[in-house]
Structure formats: structure tokens, C-alpha cells
PDB file of N, CA, C and O in Angstrom, chain B, residues numbered from 101:
ATOM      1  N   MET B 101      38.130 228.219 131.873  1.00  0.00           N
ATOM      2  CA  MET B 101      39.522 228.693 131.851  1.00  0.00           C
ATOM      3  C   MET B 101      39.518 230.020 132.640  1.00  0.00           C
ATOM      4  O   MET B 101      38.663 230.883 132.437  1.00  0.00           O
ATOM      5  N   THR B 102      40.475 230.145 133.518  1.00  0.00           N
ATOM      6  CA  THR B 102      40.555 231.394 134.276  1.00  0.00           C
ATOM      7  C   THR B 102      41.589 232.313 133.706  1.00  0.00           C
ATOM      8  O   THR B 102      42.338 231.949 132.800  1.00  0.00           O
ATOM      9  N   THR B 103      41.629 233.493 134.234  1.00  0.00           N
ATOM     10  CA  THR B 103      42.615 234.453 133.795  1.00  0.00           C
ATOM     11  C   THR B 103      44.046 234.051 134.084  1.00  0.00           C
ATOM     12  O   THR B 103      44.969 234.410 133.352  1.00  0.00           O
ATOM     13  N   ALA B 104      44.216 233.313 135.148  1.00  0.00           N
ATOM     14  CA  ALA B 104      45.575 232.844 135.508  1.00  0.00           C
ATOM     15  C   ALA B 104      46.103 231.828 134.465  1.00  0.00           C
ATOM     16  O   ALA B 104      47.307 231.730 134.227  1.00  0.00           O
ATOM     17  N   ASP B 105      45.163 231.081 133.854  1.00  0.00           N
ATOM     18  CA  ASP B 105      45.574 230.067 132.848  1.00  0.00           C
ATOM     19  C   ASP B 105      45.998 230.743 131.563  1.00  0.00           C
ATOM     20  O   ASP B 105      46.675 230.103 130.757  1.00  0.00           O
ATOM     21  N   LEU B 106      45.645 231.998 131.318  1.00  0.00           N
ATOM     22  CA  LEU B 106      45.945 232.663 130.087  1.00  0.00           C
ATOM     23  C   LEU B 106      47.153 233.649 130.290  1.00  0.00           C
ATOM     24  O   LEU B 106      47.113 234.806 129.870  1.00  0.00           O
ATOM     25  N   ASN B 107      48.143 233.163 130.906  1.00  0.00           N
ATOM     26  CA  ASN B 107      49.277 234.027 131.279  1.00  0.00           C
ATOM     27  C   ASN B 107      50.279 234.218 130.125  1.00  0.00           C
ATOM     28  O   ASN B 107      51.134 235.102 130.189  1.00  0.00           O
ATOM     29  N   SER B 108      50.175 233.402 129.086  1.00  0.00           N
ATOM     30  CA  SER B 108      51.129 233.570 127.998  1.00  0.00           C
ATOM     31  C   SER B 108      50.360 233.737 126.704  1.00  0.00           C
ATOM     32  O   SER B 108      49.189 233.374 126.597  1.00  0.00           O
ATOM     33  N   LEU B 109      51.048 234.294 125.730  1.00  0.00           N
ATOM     34  CA  LEU B 109      50.415 234.574 124.476  1.00  0.00           C
ATOM     35  C   LEU B 109      50.005 233.270 123.793  1.00  0.00           C
ATOM     36  O   LEU B 109      48.934 233.214 123.189  1.00  0.00           O
ATOM     37  N   GLU B 110      50.807 232.244 123.868  1.00  0.00           N
ATOM     38  CA  GLU B 110      50.452 230.939 123.274  1.00  0.00           C
ATOM     39  C   GLU B 110      49.219 230.325 123.914  1.00  0.00           C
ATOM     40  O   GLU B 110      48.381 229.752 123.218  1.00  0.00           O
ATOM     41  N   ALA B 111      49.100 230.435 125.211  1.00  0.00           N
ATOM     42  CA  ALA B 111      47.918 229.939 125.906  1.00  0.00           C
ATOM     43  C   ALA B 111      46.637 230.689 125.425  1.00  0.00           C
ATOM     44  O   ALA B 111      45.565 230.111 125.247  1.00  0.00           O
ATOM     45  N   LEU B 112      46.828 231.983 125.236  1.00  0.00           N
ATOM     46  CA  LEU B 112      45.704 232.823 124.758  1.00  0.00           C
ATOM     47  C   LEU B 112      45.308 232.403 123.348  1.00  0.00           C
ATOM     48  O   LEU B 112      44.125 232.315 123.021  1.00  0.00           O
ATOM     49  N   ARG B 113      46.333 232.141 122.507  1.00  0.00           N
ATOM     50  CA  ARG B 113      46.044 231.699 121.140  1.00  0.00           C
ATOM     51  C   ARG B 113      45.332 230.359 121.114  1.00  0.00           C
ATOM     52  O   ARG B 113      44.397 230.167 120.336  1.00  0.00           O
ATOM     53  N   ARG B 114      45.784 229.393 121.990  1.00  0.00           N
ATOM     54  CA  ARG B 114      45.137 228.099 122.026  1.00  0.00           C
ATOM     55  C   ARG B 114      43.652 228.260 122.505  1.00  0.00           C
ATOM     56  O   ARG B 114      42.743 227.612 121.987  1.00  0.00           O
ATOM     57  N   TYR B 115      43.462 229.117 123.477  1.00  0.00           N
ATOM     58  CA  TYR B 115      42.085 229.362 123.923  1.00  0.00           C
ATOM     59  C   TYR B 115      41.239 230.014 122.860  1.00  0.00           C
ATOM     60  O   TYR B 115      40.077 229.637 122.706  1.00  0.00           O
ATOM     61  N   ALA B 116      41.744 230.946 122.137  1.00  0.00           N
ATOM     62  CA  ALA B 116      40.962 231.572 121.051  1.00  0.00           C
ATOM     63  C   ALA B 116      40.682 230.530 119.934  1.00  0.00           C
ATOM     64  O   ALA B 116      39.602 230.531 119.343  1.00  0.00           O
ATOM     65  N   GLN B 117      41.657 229.649 119.655  1.00  0.00           N
ATOM     66  CA  GLN B 117      41.408 228.624 118.643  1.00  0.00           C
ATOM     67  C   GLN B 117      40.371 227.602 119.096  1.00  0.00           C
ATOM     68  O   GLN B 117      39.575 227.120 118.290  1.00  0.00           O
ATOM     69  N   SER B 118      40.381 227.268 120.401  1.00  0.00           N
ATOM     70  CA  SER B 118      39.392 226.338 120.851  1.00  0.00           C
ATOM     71  C   SER B 118      37.985 226.975 120.782  1.00  0.00           C
ATOM     72  O   SER B 118      37.008 226.284 120.493  1.00  0.00           O
ATOM     73  N   LEU B 119      37.888 228.280 121.045  1.00  0.00           N
ATOM     74  CA  LEU B 119      36.583 228.968 120.938  1.00  0.00           C
ATOM     75  C   LEU B 119      36.165 228.999 119.448  1.00  0.00           C
ATOM     76  O   LEU B 119      34.983 228.843 119.141  1.00  0.00           O
ATOM     77  N   ALA B 120      37.104 229.195 118.544  1.00  0.00           N
ATOM     78  CA  ALA B 120      36.769 229.233 117.138  1.00  0.00           C
ATOM     79  C   ALA B 120      36.361 227.873 116.598  1.00  0.00           C
ATOM     80  O   ALA B 120      35.543 227.781 115.683  1.00  0.00           O
ATOM     81  N   ASP B 121      36.928 226.824 117.162  1.00  0.00           N
ATOM     82  CA  ASP B 121      36.602 225.427 116.699  1.00  0.00           C
ATOM     83  C   ASP B 121      35.252 224.932 117.218  1.00  0.00           C
ATOM     84  O   ASP B 121      34.687 223.983 116.674  1.00  0.00           O
ATOM     85  N   ARG B 122      34.744 225.564 118.254  1.00  0.00           N
ATOM     86  CA  ARG B 122      33.432 225.138 118.784  1.00  0.00           C
ATOM     87  C   ARG B 122      32.310 225.405 117.772  1.00  0.00           C
ATOM     88  O   ARG B 122      32.354 226.355 116.990  1.00  0.00           O
ATOM     89  N   ARG B 123      31.346 224.558 117.822  1.00  0.00           N
ATOM     90  CA  ARG B 123      30.164 224.693 116.985  1.00  0.00           C
ATOM     91  C   ARG B 123      28.969 224.820 117.905  1.00  0.00           C
ATOM     92  O   ARG B 123      28.358 223.806 118.242  1.00  0.00           O
ATOM     93  N   PRO B 124      28.621 225.980 118.311  1.00  0.00           N
ATOM     94  CA  PRO B 124      27.545 226.140 119.302  1.00  0.00           C
ATOM     95  C   PRO B 124      26.212 225.731 118.709  1.00  0.00           C
ATOM     96  O   PRO B 124      25.312 225.399 119.481  1.00  0.00           O
ATOM     97  N   GLU B 125      26.012 225.730 117.403  1.00  0.00           N
ATOM     98  CA  GLU B 125      24.739 225.328 116.863  1.00  0.00           C
ATOM     99  C   GLU B 125      24.523 223.834 117.034  1.00  0.00           C
ATOM    100  O   GLU B 125      23.385 223.388 116.893  1.00  0.00           O
ATOM    101  N   ASP B 126      25.541 223.029 117.329  1.00  0.00           N
ATOM    102  CA  ASP B 126      25.408 221.593 117.528  1.00  0.00           C
ATOM    103  C   ASP B 126      25.016 221.290 119.006  1.00  0.00           C
ATOM    104  O   ASP B 126      24.685 220.155 119.349  1.00  0.00           O
ATOM    105  N   ASP B 127      25.060 222.281 119.820  1.00  0.00           N
ATOM    106  CA  ASP B 127      24.728 222.047 121.273  1.00  0.00           C
ATOM    107  C   ASP B 127      23.226 221.824 121.421  1.00  0.00           C
ATOM    108  O   ASP B 127      22.415 222.580 120.887  1.00  0.00           O
ATOM    109  N   PRO B 128      22.870 220.764 122.162  1.00  0.00           N
ATOM    110  CA  PRO B 128      21.447 220.472 122.306  1.00  0.00           C
ATOM    111  C   PRO B 128      20.644 221.630 122.952  1.00  0.00           C
ATOM    112  O   PRO B 128      19.488 221.869 122.603  1.00  0.00           O
ATOM    113  N   ARG B 129      21.289 222.335 123.899  1.00  0.00           N
ATOM    114  CA  ARG B 129      20.586 223.457 124.546  1.00  0.00           C
ATOM    115  C   ARG B 129      20.286 224.558 123.531  1.00  0.00           C
ATOM    116  O   ARG B 129      19.233 225.190 123.607  1.00  0.00           O
ATOM    117  N   VAL B 130      21.203 224.801 122.573  1.00  0.00           N
ATOM    118  CA  VAL B 130      20.990 225.834 121.597  1.00  0.00           C
ATOM    119  C   VAL B 130      19.855 225.386 120.627  1.00  0.00           C
ATOM    120  O   VAL B 130      19.041 226.199 120.189  1.00  0.00           O
ATOM    121  N   ARG B 131      19.833 224.110 120.320  1.00  0.00           N
ATOM    122  CA  ARG B 131      18.760 223.620 119.432  1.00  0.00           C
ATOM    123  C   ARG B 131      17.392 223.746 120.137  1.00  0.00           C
ATOM    124  O   ARG B 131      16.408 224.125 119.503  1.00  0.00           O
ATOM    125  N   ARG B 132      17.330 223.449 121.358  1.00  0.00           N
ATOM    126  CA  ARG B 132      16.093 223.581 122.126  1.00  0.00           C
ATOM    127  C   ARG B 132      15.655 225.046 122.146  1.00  0.00           C
ATOM    128  O   ARG B 132      14.471 225.339 121.980  1.00  0.00           O
ATOM    129  N   MET B 133      16.577 225.946 122.343  1.00  0.00           N
ATOM    130  CA  MET B 133      16.247 227.385 122.397  1.00  0.00           C
ATOM    131  C   MET B 133      15.822 227.882 121.028  1.00  0.00           C
ATOM    132  O   MET B 133      14.939 228.734 120.932  1.00  0.00           O
ATOM    133  N   GLN B 134      16.428 227.371 119.969  1.00  0.00           N
ATOM    134  CA  GLN B 134      15.988 227.758 118.618  1.00  0.00           C
ATOM    135  C   GLN B 134      14.599 227.243 118.316  1.00  0.00           C
ATOM    136  O   GLN B 134      13.801 227.943 117.693  1.00  0.00           O
ATOM    137  N   PHE B 135      14.297 226.029 118.747  1.00  0.00           N
ATOM    138  CA  PHE B 135      12.994 225.470 118.525  1.00  0.00           C
ATOM    139  C   PHE B 135      11.925 226.290 119.304  1.00  0.00           C
ATOM    140  O   PHE B 135      10.840 226.576 118.798  1.00  0.00           O
ATOM    141  N   ALA B 136      12.293 226.653 120.572  1.00  0.00           N
ATOM    142  CA  ALA B 136      11.390 227.440 121.381  1.00  0.00           C
ATOM    143  C   ALA B 136      11.130 228.817 120.781  1.00  0.00           C
ATOM    144  O   ALA B 136      10.017 229.342 120.825  1.00  0.00           O
ATOM    145  N   LYS B 137      12.195 229.381 120.220  1.00  0.00           N
ATOM    146  CA  LYS B 137      12.047 230.687 119.527  1.00  0.00           C
ATOM    147  C   LYS B 137      11.087 230.581 118.305  1.00  0.00           C
ATOM    148  O   LYS B 137      10.197 231.412 118.125  1.00  0.00           O
ATOM    149  N   GLN B 138      11.293 229.580 117.515  1.00  0.00           N
ATOM    150  CA  GLN B 138      10.469 229.358 116.336  1.00  0.00           C
ATOM    151  C   GLN B 138       9.020 229.085 116.703  1.00  0.00           C
ATOM    152  O   GLN B 138       8.100 229.601 116.068  1.00  0.00           O
ATOM    153  N   ALA B 139       8.826 228.276 117.726  1.00  0.00           N
ATOM    154  CA  ALA B 139       7.472 227.941 118.185  1.00  0.00           C
ATOM    155  C   ALA B 139       6.779 229.222 118.710  1.00  0.00           C
ATOM    156  O   ALA B 139       5.595 229.447 118.457  1.00  0.00           O
ATOM    157  N   THR B 140       7.525 230.031 119.429  1.00  0.00           N
ATOM    158  CA  THR B 140       6.959 231.268 120.008  1.00  0.00           C
ATOM    159  C   THR B 140       6.555 232.216 118.886  1.00  0.00           C
ATOM    160  O   THR B 140       5.478 232.809 118.949  1.00  0.00           O
ATOM    161  N   TRP B 141       7.359 232.368 117.896  1.00  0.00           N
ATOM    162  CA  TRP B 141       7.039 233.251 116.739  1.00  0.00           C
ATOM    163  C   TRP B 141       5.841 232.725 116.021  1.00  0.00           C
ATOM    164  O   TRP B 141       4.945 233.489 115.663  1.00  0.00           O
ATOM    165  N   LEU B 142       5.800 231.407 115.797  1.00  0.00           N
ATOM    166  CA  LEU B 142       4.665 230.820 115.111  1.00  0.00           C
ATOM    167  C   LEU B 142       3.360 231.008 115.904  1.00  0.00           C
ATOM    168  O   LEU B 142       2.313 231.288 115.320  1.00  0.00           O
ATOM    169  N   PHE B 143       3.428 230.856 117.214  1.00  0.00           N
ATOM    170  CA  PHE B 143       2.274 231.053 118.078  1.00  0.00           C
ATOM    171  C   PHE B 143       1.817 232.540 118.009  1.00  0.00           C
ATOM    172  O   PHE B 143       0.625 232.822 117.892  1.00  0.00           O
ATOM    173  N   MET B 144       2.756 233.448 118.082  1.00  0.00           N
ATOM    174  CA  MET B 144       2.408 234.861 118.018  1.00  0.00           C
ATOM    175  C   MET B 144       1.757 235.220 116.687  1.00  0.00           C
ATOM    176  O   MET B 144       0.777 235.965 116.643  1.00  0.00           O
ATOM    177  N   LEU B 145       2.325 234.669 115.576  1.00  0.00           N
ATOM    178  CA  LEU B 145       1.718 234.921 114.286  1.00  0.00           C
ATOM    179  C   LEU B 145       0.335 234.377 114.207  1.00  0.00           C
ATOM    180  O   LEU B 145      -0.557 235.049 113.689  1.00  0.00           O
ATOM    181  N   THR B 146       0.112 233.181 114.699  1.00  0.00           N
ATOM    182  CA  THR B 146      -1.223 232.571 114.648  1.00  0.00           C
ATOM    183  C   THR B 146      -2.175 233.347 115.486  1.00  0.00           C
ATOM    184  O   THR B 146      -3.309 233.589 115.073  1.00  0.00           O
ATOM    185  N   LEU B 147      -1.752 233.745 116.652  1.00  0.00           N
ATOM    186  CA  LEU B 147      -2.599 234.536 117.554  1.00  0.00           C
ATOM    187  C   LEU B 147      -2.982 235.905 116.932  1.00  0.00           C
ATOM    188  O   LEU B 147      -4.113 236.371 117.074  1.00  0.00           O
ATOM    189  N   THR B 148      -2.041 236.508 116.266  1.00  0.00           N
ATOM    190  CA  THR B 148      -2.296 237.807 115.576  1.00  0.00           C
ATOM    191  C   THR B 148      -3.289 237.587 114.425  1.00  0.00           C
ATOM    192  O   THR B 148      -4.183 238.409 114.224  1.00  0.00           O
ATOM    193  N   PHE B 149      -3.148 236.513 113.684  1.00  0.00           N
ATOM    194  CA  PHE B 149      -4.070 236.282 112.561  1.00  0.00           C
ATOM    195  C   PHE B 149      -5.483 236.012 113.090  1.00  0.00           C
ATOM    196  O   PHE B 149      -6.456 236.544 112.556  1.00  0.00           O
ATOM    197  N   VAL B 150      -5.597 235.187 114.140  1.00  0.00           N
ATOM    198  CA  VAL B 150      -6.909 234.873 114.702  1.00  0.00           C
ATOM    199  C   VAL B 150      -7.516 236.119 115.275  1.00  0.00           C
ATOM    200  O   VAL B 150      -8.712 236.341 115.087  1.00  0.00           O
ATOM    201  N   GLY B 151      -6.756 236.958 115.971  1.00  0.00           N
ATOM    202  CA  GLY B 151      -7.305 238.132 116.542  1.00  0.00           C
ATOM    203  C   GLY B 151      -7.798 239.096 115.466  1.00  0.00           C
ATOM    204  O   GLY B 151      -8.867 239.693 115.598  1.00  0.00           O
ATOM    205  N   TYR B 152      -7.001 239.245 114.385  1.00  0.00           N
ATOM    206  CA  TYR B 152      -7.427 240.082 113.271  1.00  0.00           C
ATOM    207  C   TYR B 152      -8.730 239.595 112.665  1.00  0.00           C
ATOM    208  O   TYR B 152      -9.654 240.362 112.392  1.00  0.00           O
ATOM    209  N   HIS B 153      -8.762 238.275 112.465  1.00  0.00           N
ATOM    210  CA  HIS B 153      -9.985 237.640 111.850  1.00  0.00           C
ATOM    211  C   HIS B 153     -11.151 237.875 112.725  1.00  0.00           C
ATOM    212  O   HIS B 153     -12.195 238.271 112.206  1.00  0.00           O
ATOM    213  N   LEU B 154     -11.083 237.669 114.032  1.00  0.00           N
ATOM    214  CA  LEU B 154     -12.185 237.902 114.972  1.00  0.00           C
ATOM    215  C   LEU B 154     -12.624 239.328 114.963  1.00  0.00           C
ATOM    216  O   LEU B 154     -13.825 239.597 114.943  1.00  0.00           O
ATOM    217  N   LEU B 155     -11.711 240.247 114.977  1.00  0.00           N
ATOM    218  CA  LEU B 155     -12.083 241.662 114.931  1.00  0.00           C
ATOM    219  C   LEU B 155     -12.816 242.006 113.642  1.00  0.00           C
ATOM    220  O   LEU B 155     -13.791 242.757 113.649  1.00  0.00           O
ATOM    221  N   ASP B 156     -12.333 241.447 112.535  1.00  0.00           N
ATOM    222  CA  ASP B 156     -12.955 241.696 111.271  1.00  0.00           C
ATOM    223  C   ASP B 156     -14.413 241.158 111.242  1.00  0.00           C
ATOM    224  O   ASP B 156     -15.331 241.834 110.778  1.00  0.00           O
ATOM    225  N   LYS B 157     -14.586 239.923 111.752  1.00  0.00           N
ATOM    226  CA  LYS B 157     -15.924 239.303 111.807  1.00  0.00           C
ATOM    227  C   LYS B 157     -16.850 240.060 112.759  1.00  0.00           C
ATOM    228  O   LYS B 157     -18.045 240.178 112.489  1.00  0.00           O
ATOM    229  N   MET B 158     -16.314 240.574 113.869  1.00  0.00           N
ATOM    230  CA  MET B 158     -17.120 241.316 114.827  1.00  0.00           C
ATOM    231  C   MET B 158     -17.521 242.661 114.156  1.00  0.00           C
ATOM    232  O   MET B 158     -18.640 243.137 114.347  1.00  0.00           O
ATOM    233  N   GLY B 159     -16.639 243.238 113.407  1.00  0.00           N
ATOM    234  CA  GLY B 159     -16.971 244.494 112.712  1.00  0.00           C
ATOM    235  C   GLY B 159     -18.092 244.242 111.638  1.00  0.00           C
ATOM    236  O   GLY B 159     -19.001 245.053 111.463  1.00  0.00           O
ATOM    237  N   GLU B 160     -17.980 243.132 110.968  1.00  0.00           N
ATOM    238  CA  GLU B 160     -19.049 242.819 109.980  1.00  0.00           C
ATOM    239  C   GLU B 160     -20.396 242.591 110.709  1.00  0.00           C
ATOM    240  O   GLU B 160     -21.437 243.062 110.251  1.00  0.00           O
ATOM    241  N   ALA B 161     -20.367 241.893 111.801  1.00  0.00           N
ATOM    242  CA  ALA B 161     -21.596 241.603 112.525  1.00  0.00           C
ATOM    243  C   ALA B 161     -22.171 242.915 113.080  1.00  0.00           C
ATOM    244  O   ALA B 161     -23.390 243.088 113.047  1.00  0.00           O
ATOM    245  N   LEU B 162     -21.396 243.792 113.557  1.00  0.00           N
ATOM    246  CA  LEU B 162     -21.863 245.046 114.147  1.00  0.00           C
ATOM    247  C   LEU B 162     -22.415 245.959 113.052  1.00  0.00           C
ATOM    248  O   LEU B 162     -23.326 246.751 113.292  1.00  0.00           O
ATOM    249  N   SER B 163     -21.868 245.842 111.879  1.00  0.00           N
ATOM    250  CA  SER B 163     -22.344 246.681 110.743  1.00  0.00           C
ATOM    251  C   SER B 163     -23.739 246.255 110.290  1.00  0.00           C
ATOM    252  O   SER B 163     -24.461 247.032 109.667  1.00  0.00           O
ATOM    253  N   LEU B 164     -24.102 245.044 110.601  1.00  0.00           N
ATOM    254  CA  LEU B 164     -25.441 244.556 110.216  1.00  0.00           C
ATOM    255  C   LEU B 164     -26.490 245.041 111.112  1.00  0.00           C
ATOM    256  O   LEU B 164     -27.666 245.037 110.747  1.00  0.00           O
ATOM    257  N   LEU B 165     -26.116 245.478 112.316  1.00  0.00           N
ATOM    258  CA  LEU B 165     -27.133 245.961 113.248  1.00  0.00           C
ATOM    259  C   LEU B 165     -27.654 247.306 112.852  1.00  0.00           C
ATOM    260  O   LEU B 165     -28.519 247.857 113.532  1.00  0.00           O
TER     261      LEU B 165
END
């Protein structure tokens, strides 16, 4: 919708109502992005845990020397 289409108050109200009626969480693109976000956070959490674990084990091994 362009600015020229919103030349009256009623057109603006209809446009605002159509935006309010939309459900963006039902959009497949939004779902894919939410899945990608969750997968990224899970990967980062796993990587952080593995890195911490490896550092801890390396510290233990070095303390034995």
C-alpha cells in the first residue's frame, strides 16, 4: 500500500486494522527464522559447554605434570 492509497482517514483505519489482523507468527518465513534462532542458541550453548569442559580437562592434565 502506498502513501497515495492512504489519503483518507477511513483508508488509514482499514490499513491499520488489516495490520492488526495479521498473524506474523503463522508466516512460514517467520517460523524458519525462529527455528534458526533456536538452533543457533542451542549450538552456541553446546559449544560453550564443550569448550569449558575441554579447558577444565586440560587444566587437570596440566596439573598432573
